[in-house]
C-alpha positions, -999 to 999 in steps of 0.1 A, spaced: 527 -15 824 564 -21 817 565 -58 824 537 -63 799 542 -36 772 576 -20 773 576 18 768 593 13 734 562 -4 722 525 6 717 496 -1 740 460 -2 730 438 29 729 413 40 756 381 60 754 385 95 766 355 116 757 336 145 772 307 127 789 326 95 798 353 115 816 327 130 838 311 97 845 345 82 854 352 110 878 318 104 894 316 135 915 352 132 927 351 96 937 371 86 906 357 51 909 341 45 875 371 45 852 368 8 843 330 10 841 331 39 816 361 26 796 363 5 765 397 -9 776 388 -27 808 418 -29 832 441 -10 808 426 22 823 443 14 856 477 10 840 506 34 843 543 37 835 570 48 859 587 76 841 614 82 867 643 72 844 627 83 812 637 116 794 608 137 807 610 121 841 646 132 844 636 168 834 608 168 860 633 158 887 659 184 876 634 213 874 598 217 886 570 192 884 535 206 889 516 177 906 482 195 910 476 204 874 444 194 857 431 193 821 409 224 817 380 205 801 365 171 804 373 146 776 400 145 750 425 163 729 402 183 706 385 203 734 416 208 755 435 222 726 408 249 724 411 256 761 448 261 757 443 289 733 409 305 741 398 291 775 366 283 757 344 256 741 338 260 704 302 266 692 284 246 665 248 256 669 236 242 635 254 209 637 234 180 621 215 168 652 209 132 641 245 126 630 265 147 655 246 157 686 246 138 718 213 129 735 210 129 773 182 117 797 168 139 825 197 128 848 224 139 823 233 103 812 240 95 776 212 80 755 233 85 724 269 98 723 279 126 699 306 152 692 283 181 700 262 189 731 224 192 727 228 230 730 254 232 703 289 231 717 316 209 701 332 188 728 345 157 710 367 154 679 354 176 651 371 190 621 373 226 608 358 239 576 392 253 569 422 233 557 437 210 567 410 185 575 407 148 566 399 142 529 374 115 538 348 139 553 318 133 530 300 166 534 308 202 544 279 200 567 300 177 589 328 203 592 328 229 620 321 265 610 345 293 616 351 303 652 352 339 664 360 339 701 392 358 710 424 337 714 457 342 731 472 347 696 448 376 691 457 391 724 495 389 717 491 403 682 470 432 694 499 442 717 526 436 691 541 405 708 555 380 683 542 344 685 538 312 665 521 278 666 547 252 653 531 219 644 551 190 630 537 179 596 518 211 591 532 220 557 525 185 542 490 185 557 482 219 542 496 207 509 471 178 509 494 149 517 494 146 555 515 122 574 494 92 585 497 103 621 491 140 616 463 150 640 440 175 623 421 182 655 452 192 673 455 225 653 431 248 673 441 281 656 431 267 622 394 266 634 393 304 639 384 330 612 415 351 620 437 321 609 415 307 581 428 297 547 445 327 529 445 350 559 475 371 570 471 356 605 477 321 592 507 330 571 523 348 600 516 325 629 508 289 618 541 271 610 557 237 608 578 223 637 609 223 614 605 261 613 608 262 651 643 247 649 652 270 620 640 301 639 659 288 670 691 286 650 687 318 630 678 340 660 643 347 648 623 329 675 591 347 685 584 357 721 558 330 725 561 296 708 537 267 709 553 234 697 531 205 687 547 172 678 534 149 651 514 118 661 543 94 660 561 116 686 532 124 709 532 93 731 497 84 720 487 48 727 475 29 697 499 46 672 529 59 691 554 46 717 559 64 750 597 64 748 600 80 713 577 108 723 596 114 756 629 116 737 615 140 712 604 164 739 637 161 756 655 168 723 635 200 718 644 211 754 681 204 747 680 224 715 667 254 734 692 249 762 720 249 737 708 282 721 714 318 731 677 319 740 681 297 770 692 324 794 657 341 793 633 313 785 606 294 803 595 261 789 563 244 799 558 208 789 521 203 793 497 174 784 463 179 768 444 153 787 445 120 807 438 97 778 412 77 797 436 66 824 426 66 861 439 90 886 431 92 923 430 130 928 396 146 924 396 176 901 381 209 914 346 217 905 344 249 885 318 248 856 301 225 831 333 221 810 357 211 837 384 208 849 389 172 841 414 146 853 448 155 867 477 156 843 514 163 847 532 195 838 569 203 838 584 238 841 619 242 828 640 274 829 672 288 844 647 304 868 626 273 875 630 259 910 653 230 910 642 195 921 609 211 932 573 198 933 548 226 930 515 217 947 497 249 935 464 241 918 467 247 881 449 238 849 455 242 812 443 279 814 472 286 838 495 287 808 473 314 794 474 332 827 512 331 827 513 346 792 488 373 802 507 381 834 540 383 816 528 406 788 500 425 806 472 410 785 435 410 793 420 375 802 400 357 775 373 343 798 365 340 835 384 307 837 419 321 828 411 352 847 407 331 879 436 306 872 469 306 891 497 318 868 525 292 874 549 318 888 552 298 920 574 274 900 600 301 897 628 315 918 639 346 899 669 352 922 686 318 917 701 325 882 715 359 890 751 368 900 758 369 937 746 401 953 722 410 925 688 419 937 656 417 915 628 440 922 594 421 925 578 442 898 603 432 872 607 395 880 582 383 854 598 406 828 630 384 829 613 356 810 612 371 775 607 338 758 580 313 763 579 278 748 549 256 754 553 221 742 519 204 740 523 167 740 507 136 752 517 112 780 501 80 769 471 102 761 448 93 732 437 120 709 400 115 704 
């Protein structure tokens, strides 16, 4: 893409929705990306990130090249899968307005945000705040969700955690940034983190609070960091290079802090944004996995200059957290996922002659930072 649209500029957007992603994959042939796109040949485009900020981090540390988005489609659904390994329910969604219609062969007659059996799979907004002010009726807002989340699991065991989202405070106050993405705030959809709850006050914060906690020595054990739209590399409203630099700046801030010595950072992407890839995703269940996406593992203990070919998906991040802190899985998907420990060499950052017993290796990493961003990946 670089000769046509430099990475400092914005490309057009591409469709990337639940049913379309499945049709594009076409049973693993990956041969219908143009046919099921609204962007023609743009779906075949790519940028070479070798000399970009995240590309350099990938070369210095570990790149997972067999990592898939947990669910078909876009950002909304894959943010849910990052925190609950689940698809949200909306059984009483207005059928005419919101539900998709399929023929007997599973092909769309009418697209929609909710499956015919009542699962929200495309961009939908929570009944809680924040949500867009233009929603005309509460009937078009998703009801509270009650499935267990990784936040619940951490809290139940007394492990500190927070979801830091840039622009959060302004959005909650009713004056969101124009590029704030309401549907990228998955915890806000759950009853435990609804308006006025102790869970929201304790765990849902602004990205600026992450930097403050980093400087003050008050960072929790698990941090999710979500950039605002202008920094998330999203085609249509954000430029690739700005988002790449933002992610690299966050990594540098951690590296320059006392936390770096015992931290693991995962830069993960929510979905493919409608762009073609040649690797067929594994077949697991009706939800996914979807198209392959990159992931970068950064830590004093991450393998250096390494490409990890282990099969992962978004729920592997959950599995890593569960492995590290001895938490029960949320669903069958994270229970079966590989846990990303193949990306680490726990002996390499130790003084010469120091041995680490296998049963304490995962205990070294006392801090976990998950940066959820987009690599030219639209948000719908």
